[in-house]
N, C-alpha and C positions, 0 to 999 in steps of 0.2 A: 098371517101375523107378522112374518118376517118383513113383508112389503110395508106394513104399517109402521114398523120400527124404523125402516130405512127412510120412509117418507118423513117421519117426525125428526129424524136426525138431520135430514136435509134442510128443514126449517129452523134447526137449532143454531144458536150463535156459537162461534168458535170457543169462547171462554166457557160457555156452559158445557160444550162437548168435552173439553179438557177436564172439567170438574167431574163429569160422569165417569170418564176413563180412570181417573185417579181414584175415585170412590170404589170402583170395581176392583182395582188392584189391591186397595187396602183391605177389602172384604176377603179376598183370596189369601192374603198374608195372615189375617186374623184366624181364618179357618185352619190354615196349616199349623199355626201355633197352638190352636186348641187340640189338634191331633197329637202334637208332640208333648205338650205339657203346658204349664202356666208359668209366665215370667213376671217377676216383680222387681222393683228397684229398691235396693237397700244398701246402706253404707257406701253409696257412691258407685255401686256396680250392680249389674243385672244378675239376679239369682234365679236359676232355672229349676223348677220342680217337675219331675217326670211323673207319669201315671203311677209308677210304683211308689213314689214318695207320697202322692195324694192318697193312695190306697192304705199306706202304712199310717198316715195321719188319721184317716178315718177309723182304722183299727184302734189307734190310741184313744181317739175320742170316745169309742165305745167301751174302753177299758175302765174298770172300777178304780184303777190306780191313778187316773187323771181326774181331778175334781171337775165337775161340770161347768164351772164358771170360766175355765180356760178357753179362750177363743181359738179359731182356726189358725190365726196368725201365730199365736204362741206355740201351738202344736207343731206347725211347720218349722218354727225356729228350733224346736227340740230335735226334729229329724235332721235338719241341716247341720246343726252343730254336731250331732251324733255322727253323720257321715264325714264331717270334716275332721273328726278325731278318730278315724278308723285305725285299726291295728297296722295297716300298711304304712301309716305315718309314724305312729308311736309303737315301736316293736317291743314294748315291755308291758306286761299285764301286772298291775299293782293289786296285791291281795292284803286285806286287813280283816280283823275280827274284833268283836266286842262281846264278852260274856259278863253278864250282870252279876257282880259279886257284892253289890251294895257298897257301903262305905267301909274302908279298911285303912289301917295305919300303914304308911309307906315310909320306912326308914326314919330319918330325921326330918323329912319334909312335911310331916303332919299327915292329915288324912286325905285320901283320894276318894271321891264320891262319883255317883252317876252323873251329876251335873258337870264335873270336870271333863269327863269323856264326851258328854253331849256338846260342850263348848269347843273342845279340841277338834272334833270331827268336822266342824264347819269348813276347815281348810280344804276338804275334798271337793267343795264346790268349784274350786279353781284348778283342779287337777285335770289335765287333758288326756292322760293315759286311760286305757281301758281299766276298769276297776271292778273287782269282785269282792263282795263283803259277806261275811258269815256272822250271825249273831243268834243268841237265844232270847233276845229282848225284843218284844213287839214294839216298844217305844223307839228303840234305836233303829229298828227296821224301817218304820214309817218316817223317822227323822231323816235317815239316809236317802230314802226315796224322794223326799222333798228337796234335800240338798243337791241331789243329782238330777233334778227335773229337766235340766237343759242338756243332759248327756245320757238320755235313756238308752240309746243304741249301744253305748259302750259301758253299760253298767249292769251288773248282775248282783242282786242282793238276796241272800238265802237265809231264811228263818229256820233254824235247825234246833234239834234237841241236843244239849251239850253231851249227853251220854252216847251220842252217835260217834263221837271222837274217841279214838283209842287212848288219847291223853286223859280224858276224864274218866275212862273206864279203870284207870289206875289210881283213882282217888283214895280208895280204901287202903291200898298198899302204901301209898305215900303218907297217908294219915298215921299208919302204924310206925313208919320211920320217924316222923316228927314227934310221936308220942313216947319215944324211947327216953328213959330216964337220963337226964344230963345232955340231951341233944340240944345244941345251941339255939338260942332264940334270935332270929333276924326277921324283922317285920317287913313285909308279910311272907317273905320267901320260905321260911321254915316254920311258920306259924299257921298259915292258911293254906291247907292242901289244895283248895280250889284255885288259888292263885298260881301255884306251881303247875297245876294241870293246864290252866289257861296259857301259860307261857310255852309249855310243850306243844299245845294244840296248834301253834302257828305252823309247825311242820306238817301237821295233818291237813290243814285247810289249803296251804300253798300247794300241796301235792294234789288235793282234790281239783283245784283250779287247773293244774297242769294236765291232769288226766282228762278233764272236760274239754280243755283246749278250745273254748268258745271263741276267743278273739284271734286265734291263729297267730299269736306272737311267738317269737323264738325264745323270749326271756320272760321269767316271772320273778317277782320280788315280794317279800313280806315287808310291810310298813306298819309300824305301830300307829294306832289311832292318834296318839299325842306326839308323834315324831316331830312334826313341824308346828307345834303349838306356839312357838315364839315368833313365827313368821307373821309380820304385820302387813305385808303387801297384799293387795287384792287383785294383782295381775294374774292372768292365767299362766300356768307353768306345766312343764312335763319333766319326767324322769327318764334318763336314757342310760344306756350301757356305759359303765365307767371306763375311762381310758386305761389301756393296758390290761384289760380283763382277759384272763385265761379261760377259754371255753370249757375246760374240763374241771374247773374248780367252782367253789362257792365263795362269793365275795362277802366279807364282813369287815366291820370297823374296829380297829384296835383301840382299846381303852388304856391299857397299860403295856407299853412296849417292852419294859424290862422284866416282864413276868418270867419266873423260873419254871421251866417245863419239867424240871426234876422234882417239883413239889408232889407230894403224895396225894392221891385222889381223896383220901380221908380229910386231909387238911383243906383241900379245895372246897369240898362240900360243907364241912363243919365250920370253916372260917369265912364262908360266903365270899370267896375270892373270885375276881373277874379278870379275864384276859381280853375278850372281844365282846362288843355289845350286841344284844339280840334285837334291837329296835329296827334293824334293816338287814335283810338277807336277800342276796341277789344271785341268780343262777340261770343257766340254760334249763329249759323245762324238762329235758330228759335227765339231766344231771341231778336236779332237785329230787326226782323220784328215787334215785339210787341213794342220795344223801339221807332222805327220810328213813329208808330201810336201815341205813348205817346208824342213824341216831336212835332209832327204836331199839336196836340191838344194844347200844350203849346204855339206854335207860333201863332196860331189863337187867343188864349186868350190874349196874350200880344199885338197883333195888335189891338184888340178891346179896349185895354187900351191906344192905341196910343203910344206904346213903341216898339222899336226894336233896334237891334244891330247885332252882329254876333252870331253864335251858342254858343260861350263860355258864353255870357251873358244870353242866353236863358237857358242853362243848369244850371247855377248858380241860376237864378231866379226860375227855376222849382223846385229845391231842397231846396230853402230857406224856412223858416217857412211859409211865406205868400204863396209861390207857392204850398207848400204841402197842405195847407188848401183849396186853390181854385181849383187845378188841380188833386190832389190825385194820384201821380205817383205810379204805381204798380211795375215797373222794377227799381231796385235800382242800384247805381253805386258801382263798386269795386274800391276803391281808392288805388293807389300806390304812396306812399310818398317818395320823394327823401330825401337824408340826408341834403340837403340845399334848401333854398327858391329859387324860380324863375328858377328851373331846368326844362326846357321845354322838354328835350329829354331823360329823365331818363328811362321811361317805355320802350321805343324802344331799348335803349342800353342794358337793362337787358334781353330783349327777343332775342337779336341778338346772333347768334352763327356762327362762321366761319367754313366752311366745310373743314376739314383737307384733304379730297381727292383732293380738288382743289388747295390748297395752294402751292403744289409742282409745279403747272403749272403757277405760278405768272409771269414768264418771258413770257410765251405764251400769257397770258392775257394782259400783258403790250404791246405786239406787236399788239394785236387786238385793244387795246385802241388807239394806234397811227394810225392804219389803218382807224378807223372810228372817225374822229375828227369833231364833229358837233359844230359849233359856230353861 
């Protein structure tokens, strides 16, 4: 057989011989590439998928969480973006939660409804950080799964029973405080016990995420669902460790810098006073666990005094002169002062960075936003 091949090659023209050699080389290259993985060209660069990625994509395809009409290309994109937003690049796990309280009155701002929160949470589509979500609402659970469908590797969404949280287990005791004759009415803080529980529950869920440590980040942060509700940009963004952060403290945003720490805890709770905002809480994952224990101790103490409100009043009272004497907090706050009073979103805005690699794809992001319109 070898002699036949040599005889045929001898009769072959030079150009045809070169073509055969080149074809053989191409076949060898293709074979090697198939062993290593699959390469495709996208966004002007070659993207390489390993066998592990293909296996993960197959696993996702079989999952009931992925609708069957998603094609292989879309599933691969999910994995790629998930790998690109790993905790190695974004060292902060963002934690949020939504507990369905229906429609309720919110101060002088009118009513807050389920639709408000469902609209506000759309911003999480553009968040590059690892995200952990807790909710007792099936609708919110599936909504967030769809919103985060391009970052499945860096998203954990937990459907939980609200009574699994120590905060909601206090609902009966909080209700008794609010039912006291003459207890001041502040909507919904001292009117709806479930609202106060939901605000306290942020320290429960952020600690759960810290203990689970799924994304192996050094830092965790609580972020209200509606924190960036005024953000209009659809560029991808991330949240990073704020400048000047003290590793042994918990970072929060100052709302009123001239607050008197000599104020009695009774006045703080009954007059609905605020020192720092509870919309964003940032800390080292080990520190937040100790801080949760400290805050629970404060909640128990103030309930024994027949006082309660939201977490914002608990934190103010905890670090007031009276609170320090009675509770002796060990974990201090790192205060970030806005240039103006009553700036609720200052800390989050200085932590926010738009990812330049994604800005060029704004038109593509806009198309996806129109495709997934949740109302």
